[in-house]
Residue frames as qw, qx, qy, qz and C-alpha x, y, z in Angstrom:
[[0.808, -0.345, -0.344, 0.332, 17.60, -47.19, 187.74],
 [0.127, -0.963, 0.131, -0.198, 18.92, -44.48, 190.05],
 [0.833, -0.009, -0.217, 0.508, 22.64, -44.48, 190.70],
 [0.343, -0.868, -0.009, 0.360, 24.72, -42.11, 192.80],
 [0.327, 0.886, -0.320, -0.083, 27.52, -40.07, 191.27],
 [0.302, -0.561, 0.770, 0.014, 30.10, -42.46, 192.76],
 [0.717, 0.143, 0.679, -0.063, 28.23, -45.49, 191.42],
 [0.634, 0.763, 0.081, -0.098, 28.10, -43.93, 187.96],
 [0.070, 0.823, -0.561, -0.056, 31.85, -43.31, 188.16],
 [0.528, -0.303, 0.793, -0.031, 32.47, -46.94, 189.19],
 [0.753, 0.409, 0.511, -0.076, 30.34, -48.33, 186.37],
 [0.489, 0.860, -0.116, -0.085, 31.95, -46.05, 183.78],
 [0.119, -0.726, 0.676, 0.044, 35.47, -46.98, 184.92],
 [0.588, -0.121, 0.799, -0.035, 34.66, -50.69, 184.73],
 [0.726, 0.593, 0.212, -0.274, 33.09, -50.39, 181.27],
 [0.615, 0.712, -0.336, -0.045, 35.20, -51.98, 178.54],
 [0.055, 0.548, -0.802, 0.230, 37.42, -53.96, 180.92],
 [0.664, -0.127, -0.728, -0.113, 37.13, -57.59, 181.93],
 [0.625, -0.579, -0.443, 0.279, 38.06, -57.09, 185.59],
 [0.106, 0.788, -0.111, 0.597, 38.74, -53.81, 187.35],
 [0.509, -0.098, -0.598, 0.611, 40.82, -53.41, 190.49],
 [0.268, -0.830, -0.490, 0.017, 38.99, -51.53, 193.23],
 [0.467, -0.466, -0.056, 0.749, 41.92, -49.15, 193.89],
 [0.220, 0.283, 0.438, 0.825, 41.07, -47.29, 190.68],
 [0.205, -0.742, -0.568, -0.289, 37.79, -46.10, 192.19],
 [0.449, -0.632, -0.255, 0.578, 39.59, -43.96, 194.79],
 [0.320, 0.089, 0.308, 0.892, 40.37, -41.61, 191.88],
 [0.118, -0.743, -0.562, -0.344, 36.82, -40.28, 192.23],
 [0.433, -0.856, -0.214, 0.186, 37.86, -38.39, 195.36],
 [0.626, -0.141, 0.136, 0.755, 41.24, -37.26, 193.98],
 [0.192, 0.511, 0.358, 0.757, 39.52, -34.45, 192.05],
 [0.364, -0.834, -0.364, -0.199, 37.79, -33.04, 195.11],
 [0.081, 0.734, -0.353, 0.574, 39.31, -30.35, 197.29],
 [0.404, -0.425, 0.624, -0.516, 38.33, -31.98, 200.55],
 [0.671, 0.059, -0.700, -0.238, 38.43, -35.76, 200.35],
 [0.800, -0.524, 0.008, -0.293, 37.32, -38.07, 203.17],
 [0.387, -0.623, 0.678, -0.043, 39.76, -39.93, 205.39],
 [0.273, 0.334, -0.862, -0.267, 41.28, -43.14, 204.07],
 [0.159, 0.125, 0.931, -0.304, 39.10, -45.29, 206.34],
 [0.463, 0.519, 0.372, -0.615, 35.92, -43.52, 205.21],
 [0.381, 0.536, -0.505, -0.560, 37.04, -43.74, 201.59],
 [0.112, 0.142, -0.978, -0.101, 37.37, -47.53, 201.79],
 [0.253, 0.317, 0.801, -0.440, 34.00, -47.88, 203.53],
 [0.455, 0.569, 0.092, -0.679, 32.14, -45.70, 201.01],
 [0.375, 0.440, -0.676, -0.458, 33.62, -47.48, 198.00],
 [0.005, -0.023, 0.996, -0.090, 32.92, -50.90, 199.54],
 [0.361, 0.423, 0.631, -0.541, 29.28, -50.03, 200.23],
 [0.472, 0.574, -0.184, -0.643, 28.82, -48.68, 196.71],
 [0.258, 0.321, -0.866, -0.285, 30.34, -51.84, 195.21],
 [0.134, 0.143, 0.943, -0.269, 28.14, -54.06, 197.38],
 [0.438, 0.515, 0.379, -0.631, 25.02, -52.14, 196.35],
 [0.444, 0.524, -0.470, -0.555, 25.94, -52.41, 192.67],
 [0.125, 0.154, -0.978, -0.066, 26.46, -56.15, 193.13],
 [0.274, 0.306, 0.780, -0.472, 23.07, -56.44, 194.89],
 [0.491, 0.571, 0.066, -0.655, 21.39, -54.62, 191.97],
 [0.836, 0.246, 0.475, 0.120, 22.92, -57.15, 189.58],
 [0.399, 0.904, -0.133, -0.080, 25.07, -54.63, 187.72],
 [0.205, 0.707, -0.665, 0.127, 28.42, -56.07, 188.82],
 [0.950, -0.170, -0.258, 0.056, 30.09, -59.27, 189.96],
 [0.244, -0.855, 0.431, -0.156, 32.69, -59.12, 192.72],
 [0.870, 0.181, -0.404, 0.216, 35.87, -61.19, 192.94],
 [0.096, -0.712, 0.492, -0.492, 37.88, -61.57, 196.12],
 [0.299, 0.091, -0.896, 0.316, 38.22, -63.56, 199.30],
 [0.624, -0.503, -0.269, -0.534, 35.44, -64.78, 201.51],
 [0.051, 0.242, -0.801, 0.545, 35.72, -65.25, 205.24],
 [0.099, -0.365, -0.905, 0.193, 33.16, -66.71, 207.57],
 [0.028, 0.648, 0.486, -0.586, 31.48, -63.34, 208.09],
 [0.312, 0.838, 0.064, -0.443, 32.07, -61.17, 205.03],
 [0.778, 0.481, 0.209, 0.346, 33.51, -60.70, 201.55],
 [0.299, -0.674, 0.228, 0.636, 36.71, -58.81, 200.76],
 [0.665, 0.699, 0.262, 0.020, 36.16, -57.52, 197.22],
 [0.515, -0.405, 0.369, 0.659, 39.41, -57.16, 195.26],
 [0.024, -0.100, 0.578, 0.809, 38.12, -56.85, 191.69],
 [0.508, 0.471, 0.510, -0.509, 34.79, -56.28, 189.99],
 [0.126, 0.023, 0.730, 0.671, 33.38, -56.91, 186.53],
 [0.477, 0.180, 0.028, -0.860, 30.23, -55.68, 184.82],
 [0.486, 0.261, 0.831, -0.073, 27.35, -58.04, 184.08],
 [0.205, 0.368, 0.645, 0.637, 25.42, -57.77, 180.80],
 [0.150, -0.858, -0.489, -0.038, 22.79, -55.68, 182.63],
 [0.415, -0.707, 0.011, 0.573, 25.58, -53.44, 183.93],
 [0.363, -0.046, 0.498, 0.787, 26.89, -52.91, 180.40],
 [0.056, 0.644, 0.632, 0.427, 23.41, -51.91, 179.21],
 [0.292, -0.883, -0.306, 0.204, 23.01, -49.42, 182.06],
 [0.461, -0.483, 0.219, 0.712, 26.47, -48.01, 181.34],
 [0.276, 0.270, 0.581, 0.717, 25.61, -47.47, 177.68],
 [0.113, -0.818, -0.528, -0.199, 22.48, -45.64, 178.81],
 [0.421, -0.778, -0.091, 0.457, 24.55, -43.45, 181.18],
 [0.437, -0.189, 0.399, 0.784, 26.99, -42.64, 178.38],
 [0.143, 0.513, 0.619, 0.577, 24.06, -41.54, 176.23],
 [0.230, -0.865, -0.426, 0.133, 22.74, -39.15, 178.87],
 [0.259, 0.781, -0.099, 0.560, 23.82, -35.57, 178.94],
 [0.595, -0.186, -0.500, 0.601, 26.22, -34.85, 181.77],
 [0.237, -0.928, -0.287, 0.027, 25.50, -32.16, 184.32],
 [0.451, 0.586, -0.192, 0.646, 27.84, -29.21, 184.11],
 [0.534, -0.356, -0.517, 0.566, 29.42, -27.93, 187.33],
 [0.004, 0.515, 0.090, 0.852, 27.71, -24.53, 187.23],
 [0.071, -0.267, -0.676, 0.683, 26.52, -22.96, 190.42],
 [0.037, 0.722, 0.662, 0.198, 22.91, -21.91, 190.42],
 [0.140, 0.313, -0.024, 0.939, 22.55, -18.16, 190.08],
 [0.024, -0.447, -0.658, 0.605, 20.58, -16.37, 192.72],
 [0.129, 0.740, 0.553, 0.360, 17.47, -14.55, 191.67],
 [0.192, 0.232, -0.155, 0.941, 17.89, -10.79, 191.95],
 [0.093, -0.589, -0.668, 0.446, 15.75, -9.10, 194.56],
 [0.084, 0.467, 0.367, 0.800, 13.52, -6.50, 192.95],
 [0.121, -0.458, -0.555, 0.684, 12.34, -3.73, 195.24],
 [0.102, 0.665, 0.543, 0.502, 9.38, -1.61, 194.25]]
């Protein structure tokens, strides 16, 4: 199952906890030099959470209005725990920049 870097971060943060508050997931952008605006940050995290819920990896808790859900907390499902264990077993990608190939002139 393909997951984005943000989705992997969300799943790893929720692993080992019963319920996780969604405000913790904003820490993903705290490490970056140029983070998105607060409005964009909320939208991106919400979409990632909704996609994880649609895939069956998480369950959302919150309030429901006539039109939409307001997700306050999330928890991993058994499938989500299995996927997280698989992610933890994978080798992480190091933040090296790819070296350019030298130009050889004859």
